C-alpha positions as a printed NumPy array, in Angstrom:
array([[113.4  ,  92.046, 135.506],
       [114.046,  93.271, 132.006],
       [115.102,  96.968, 131.657],
       [112.654,  99.229, 129.239],
       [114.608, 101.86 , 129.243],
       [115.918, 100.814, 125.627],
       [112.743,  99.669, 124.104],
       [111.535, 102.975, 122.751],
       [114.926, 103.326, 120.775],
       [115.155,  99.574, 119.77 ],
       [111.253, 100.149, 118.397],
       [112.717, 102.709, 116.236],
       [115.735, 100.368, 114.933],
       [113.003,  97.763, 114.004],
       [110.916, 100.375, 112.429],
       [113.982, 101.582, 110.164],
       [115.376,  98.332, 109.63 ],
       [111.788,  97.41 , 108.22 ],
       [111.187, 100.412, 106.146],
       [114.378,  99.886, 104.755],
       [114.056,  95.842, 103.76 ],
       [110.427,  96.609, 102.979],
       [110.992,  99.626, 100.267],
       [113.762,  97.369,  98.88 ],
       [110.353,  94.959,  97.488],
       [109.008,  98.233,  96.109],
       [111.964,  98.936,  94.164],
       [112.288,  95.66 ,  92.857],
       [108.654,  95.74 ,  91.794],
       [108.859,  99.755,  90.502],
       [112.324,  99.932,  88.881],
       [113.732,  96.755,  88.173],
       [116.429,  96.821,  91.125],
       [118.108,  93.885,  92.473],
       [117.042,  91.701,  89.449],
       [113.516,  92.924,  89.526],
       [110.895,  90.584,  89.588],
       [112.123,  86.778,  88.841],
       [114.963,  88.134,  88.376],
       [114.487,  89.453,  84.48 ],
       [113.107,  93.307,  85.436],
       [109.683,  92.628,  84.46 ],
       [107.828,  95.686,  83.416],
       [105.456,  96.658,  85.68 ],
       [101.769,  97.948,  83.911],
       [100.991, 101.329,  85.041],
       [ 98.256, 101.257,  88.271],
       [ 97.956,  97.464,  88.052],
       [ 97.926,  95.802,  91.414],
       [101.259,  94.868,  91.225],
       [102.507,  98.747,  90.217],
       [ 99.958,  99.864,  93.349],
       [101.771,  96.989,  95.669],
       [105.611,  98.235,  94.338],
       [104.361, 102.441,  95.07 ],
       [103.1  , 101.264,  98.642],
       [105.777,  99.335,  99.457],
       [108.27 , 101.55 ,  98.011],
       [106.696, 104.919,  99.196],
       [105.499, 103.428, 102.542],
       [108.379, 101.627, 103.592],
       [110.753, 105.094, 102.998],
       [107.782, 106.939, 105.106],
       [108.405, 103.657, 107.88 ],
       [111.754, 104.105, 107.905],
       [112.212, 107.988, 108.425],
       [109.311, 107.606, 110.86 ],
       [107.193, 110.205, 109.079],
       [103.327, 109.71 , 109.284],
       [104.153, 106.372, 110.8  ],
       [100.941, 105.68 , 112.509],
       [ 98.651, 105.661, 109.035],
       [101.298, 103.959, 106.689],
       [101.831, 101.721, 109.315],
       [ 98.315, 100.587, 108.908],
       [ 97.914, 100.878, 104.909],
       [100.889,  98.42 , 105.387],
       [ 99.53 ,  95.931, 107.566],
       [ 96.172,  95.779, 105.563],
       [ 98.434,  95.291, 101.955],
       [ 99.979,  92.371, 103.863],
       [ 97.03 ,  91.273, 104.763],
       [ 95.722,  91.39 , 101.171],
       [ 98.852,  89.622,  99.764],
       [ 98.86 ,  87.03 , 102.058],
       [ 95.29 ,  85.627, 101.056],
       [ 95.564,  86.611,  97.334],
       [ 98.851,  85.151,  97.037],
       [ 99.941,  83.079,  99.05 ],
       [ 96.827,  81.68 , 101.401],
       [ 95.636,  79.19 ,  97.659],
       [ 99.363,  77.538,  98.176],
       [ 98.491,  75.623, 101.335],
       [ 96.98 ,  76.124, 104.78 ],
       [100.807,  76.51 , 106.36 ],
       [102.881,  79.92 , 105.319],
       [106.385,  77.696, 105.416],
       [104.317,  75.725, 102.578],
       [102.618,  78.542, 100.742],
       [105.706,  81.068, 101.187],
       [103.895,  83.718, 102.915],
       [105.771,  83.859, 106.13 ],
       [107.592,  87.168, 105.248],
       [103.952,  88.761, 104.317],
       [102.93 ,  87.405, 107.544],
       [105.874,  88.724, 109.583],
       [105.56 ,  92.632, 108.111],
       [101.741,  92.271, 108.762],
       [102.348,  92.113, 112.458],
       [105.518,  94.662, 112.832],
       [103.41 ,  96.923, 111.297],
       [100.436,  96.014, 113.144],
       [102.797,  97.241, 115.889],
       [103.973,  99.885, 114.554],
       [100.54 , 100.918, 114.314],
       [100.094, 100.592, 118.032],
       [103.195, 101.445, 118.948],
       [104.572, 104.292, 117.386],
       [107.216, 105.231, 115.514],
       [109.772, 105.784, 118.996],
       [112.093, 108.935, 119.741],
       [114.17 , 108.317, 116.608],
       [112.089, 109.296, 113.67 ],
       [110.655, 112.363, 112.074],
       [107.403, 112.178, 113.629],
       [109.461, 112.483, 116.943],
       [110.785, 115.916, 115.704],
       [107.804, 117.052, 114.639],
       [105.087, 116.303, 117.723],
       [107.581, 117.662, 119.809],
       [108.05 , 120.635, 117.842],
       [104.114, 121.145, 118.364],
       [104.096, 120.736, 121.798],
       [106.942, 123.1  , 122.816]])
């Protein structure tokens, strides 16, 4: 039988790592960090679909990292990744390994899990919720 005592804390760790990694994609798109898009630091037009994706990834990823507004943010990011998969990857083939959509699917389901399970105890949501109940 598995010991589930650490599950809430490991959920928090998953959320922190996923939020951090996800935000890096946004920093790459919006600010050209880490080589930018395609390694060239290309400019993203304000309010374009790519800009919106970068905005959601940067600031949504940071909110997930902090565990602030985790449930609604995770739902929005789950939807973003579903749209990204079907718009950008699925036309390239049925299988995610073929169309390079594995990361979009993985993020989609991690965010779906966080939407369902919550942020965990190591989060600003937990701190704010504790204060409201005391």
